[in-house]
C-alpha positions as CSV (number, residue, x, y, z in Angstrom):
1,M,0.0,0.0,0.0
2,F,2.8,2.5,0.9
3,E,6.2,3.3,-0.5
4,P,9.2,1.7,1.2
5,A,10.4,5.1,2.4
6,L,7.1,5.8,4.0
7,L,7.0,2.4,5.7
8,N,10.4,3.2,7.2
9,E,9.1,6.6,8.4
10,I,6.0,5.0,9.9
11,E,8.1,2.6,11.8
12,E,10.5,5.3,12.9
13,K,8.1,8.2,13.8
14,S,4.9,6.6,15.1
15,M,4.2,5.2,18.6
16,T,2.5,1.9,19.4
17,Y,-0.5,2.1,21.7
18,T,-2.7,-0.7,23.1
19,A,-6.1,-0.6,24.7
20,T,-8.5,-3.0,26.3
21,I,-12.2,-3.5,25.4
22,G,-14.4,-0.7,26.5
23,Q,-11.5,1.8,27.0
24,G,-12.1,5.3,25.7
25,L,-9.5,6.6,23.3
26,I,-11.0,9.7,21.7
27,K,-13.2,12.2,23.6
28,M,-15.6,14.8,22.2
29,N,-14.0,18.2,21.8
30,Q,-10.5,16.8,22.6
31,P,-7.6,18.3,20.6
32,I,-6.3,15.9,18.0
33,T,-2.6,15.5,18.3
34,V,-2.2,12.1,16.7
35,V,-4.0,9.9,14.2
36,P,-4.4,6.2,14.5
37,L,-3.3,3.4,12.2
38,M,-5.0,0.2,13.4
39,L,-2.9,-2.9,13.8
40,S,-5.4,-5.2,15.4
41,G,-8.8,-5.1,17.1
42,I,-11.7,-2.7,16.4
43,L,-12.3,0.9,17.3
44,K,-15.9,2.1,17.6
45,V,-16.5,5.7,16.5
46,S,-19.6,7.3,17.8
47,R,-21.2,10.6,18.7
48,E,-23.0,11.3,22.0
49,N,-26.3,13.1,22.1
50,E,-27.6,15.4,24.9
51,D,-29.1,12.4,26.8
52,G,-25.7,10.6,26.8
53,Q,-26.7,8.0,24.2
54,D,-24.1,7.0,21.6
55,L,-24.9,7.0,17.9
56,V,-22.4,4.6,16.3
57,L,-21.0,6.1,13.1
58,Y,-18.6,3.5,11.9
59,Y,-15.9,1.0,13.0
60,V,-12.2,1.1,12.3
61,K,-10.5,-2.2,11.7
62,A,-6.9,-3.4,11.2
63,G,-5.2,-1.6,8.3
64,E,-7.6,1.3,8.5
65,S,-7.6,4.8,10.1
66,C,-10.3,7.1,11.5
67,A,-11.8,9.5,9.0
68,M,-13.0,12.0,11.6
69,T,-9.6,12.0,13.4
70,L,-7.8,12.5,10.1
71,S,-10.0,15.4,8.9
72,C,-10.0,17.1,12.3
73,G,-6.2,16.7,12.5
74,I,-5.8,18.3,9.0
75,M,-8.1,21.2,9.9
76,S,-6.7,21.7,13.4
77,Q,-10.2,21.1,14.8
78,P,-11.1,19.4,18.1
79,S,-12.6,15.9,17.9
80,Q,-16.3,15.7,17.0
81,V,-16.6,12.0,17.9
82,K,-15.8,9.5,20.6
83,G,-13.6,6.5,20.0
84,T,-13.9,3.4,22.2
85,A,-12.2,0.0,22.0
86,E,-14.8,-2.4,20.7
87,E,-12.4,-5.2,21.6
88,D,-8.7,-5.3,22.7
89,L,-6.8,-3.3,20.1
90,S,-3.3,-2.2,19.0
91,M,-2.5,0.8,16.9
92,L,0.2,3.1,15.7
93,C,-0.2,6.8,16.6
94,V,1.2,9.2,14.0
95,P,1.7,12.9,15.2
96,V,-0.5,15.3,13.2
97,P,2.5,17.5,12.0
98,I,4.2,14.3,10.6
99,M,0.9,13.2,9.0
100,E,0.6,16.6,7.3
101,E,4.2,16.3,6.1
102,W,3.5,12.9,4.5
103,M,0.5,14.4,2.7
104,Q,2.9,16.5,0.6
105,K,5.7,13.9,0.5
106,Y,4.0,10.6,-0.3
107,P,1.3,10.1,-2.9
108,S,0.3,6.7,-1.4
109,W,-0.4,8.4,2.0
110,K,-2.5,11.2,0.4
111,K,-4.5,8.5,-1.4
112,F,-4.9,6.5,1.8
113,V,-6.1,9.6,3.8
114,M,-8.6,10.8,1.2
115,G,-9.9,7.2,0.6
116,T,-10.4,6.7,4.3
117,I,-12.4,10.0,4.6
118,V,-14.6,9.3,1.6
119,N,-15.3,5.6,2.5
120,E,-16.2,6.3,6.1
121,Y,-18.4,9.3,5.2
122,I,-20.2,7.0,2.8
123,G,-20.7,4.7,5.7
124,I,-22.1,7.6,7.8
125,I,-24.6,8.5,5.0
126,K,-25.7,4.8,5.0
127,S,-26.3,4.9,8.7
128,V,-28.4,8.1,8.4
129,E,-30.4,6.4,5.6
130,D,-31.0,3.4,7.9
131,I,-32.2,5.6,10.7
132,T,-34.4,7.6,8.5
133,F,-35.9,5.1,6.1
134,K,-35.6,1.6,7.7
135,K,-37.8,0.0,10.3
136,M,-36.2,-1.0,13.6
137,D,-36.4,-4.7,12.8
138,E,-34.3,-4.1,9.6
139,R,-31.9,-2.0,11.5
140,L,-31.5,-4.6,14.2
141,V,-30.8,-7.4,11.7
142,N,-28.2,-5.1,10.0
143,F,-26.6,-4.3,13.4
144,L,-26.3,-8.0,14.4
145,K,-24.8,-8.9,11.0
146,T,-22.3,-6.1,11.2
147,K,-21.3,-7.2,14.8
148,S,-21.0,-10.8,13.6
149,K,-18.8,-9.8,10.6
150,L,-16.6,-7.6,12.7
151,S,-15.9,-10.3,15.2
152,N,-15.9,-13.1,12.6
153,S,-18.2,-15.1,14.8
154,S,-21.9,-16.0,14.8
155,L,-22.0,-15.0,18.5
156,V,-22.8,-11.4,19.5
157,N,-21.8,-10.7,23.1
158,L,-24.1,-7.8,24.0
159,S,-27.1,-7.3,26.3
160,H,-30.4,-6.2,25.0
161,Q,-29.8,-2.8,26.8
162,Q,-26.4,-2.4,25.0
163,I,-28.0,-3.0,21.7
164,A,-30.9,-0.6,22.4
165,D,-28.3,2.1,23.4
166,E,-26.4,1.7,20.2
167,L,-29.6,1.8,18.1
168,G,-31.1,4.7,19.9
169,T,-34.2,2.9,21.2
170,N,-35.3,1.2,24.4
171,R,-34.7,-2.2,25.7
172,V,-38.3,-3.4,25.6
173,V,-38.4,-2.8,21.8
174,I,-35.2,-4.7,21.2
175,S,-36.2,-7.6,23.5
176,R,-39.5,-8.0,21.7
177,L,-37.9,-8.0,18.3
178,L,-35.2,-10.5,19.4
179,K,-37.8,-12.8,20.9
180,R,-39.8,-12.7,17.7
181,M,-36.7,-13.5,15.6
182,E,-35.9,-16.4,18.0
183,N,-39.5,-17.8,17.5
184,E,-38.9,-17.6,13.7
185,K,-35.7,-19.6,14.3
186,R,-33.4,-16.9,13.0
187,L,-31.3,-16.6,16.1
188,L,-30.9,-18.1,19.6
189,L,-31.0,-16.0,22.8
190,F,-28.7,-16.5,25.8
191,R,-27.8,-14.3,28.7
192,N,-25.9,-11.3,27.3
193,Q,-25.3,-13.3,24.1
194,I,-27.0,-13.9,20.8
195,K,-26.2,-16.7,18.3
196,L,-27.1,-15.8,14.7
197,L,-28.5,-18.6,12.6
198,K,-28.0,-19.0,8.9
199,N,-31.5,-17.8,7.9
200,L,-31.2,-14.4,9.7
């Protein structure tokens, strides 16, 4: 993906950082001093509303970076999102001044940054469309499939309340929909765990 000279600079000038599941890494209105390059694990990027509920915008996986962090870093703006470790993760942290220098110096880095911003904003637009146009049962199915794909497992380890919080609804609605899906033999419900079946 990157020129050999850029790979050398990434190794030389970035810092490795690790975090455990649930750990907050990026805060709303926090100055952006470094941008992440994910090595392993998953970073959940969300925005908090006035009631303290999180709206999930997108996930950052190994080999990717965070669009909002990149754009805020470039524009010297404070963070407009929260970043939380969805699972244990490891990443490289590149100081913003060095990242800006690479934008001028390495075509592959500029392409990576712009591609990340475009792709993740497309994901945000899709999320807005889901909230606006899709029924809650459709959104729930999409949510469960996304979680399953991210973890590469048919098991989703979340409580009904956690799912409700991420989808911006209440637990009773989620529990009712999940129970209906279980009766339709699309999934199996356990305590704080859901097993997705093939016909979901």
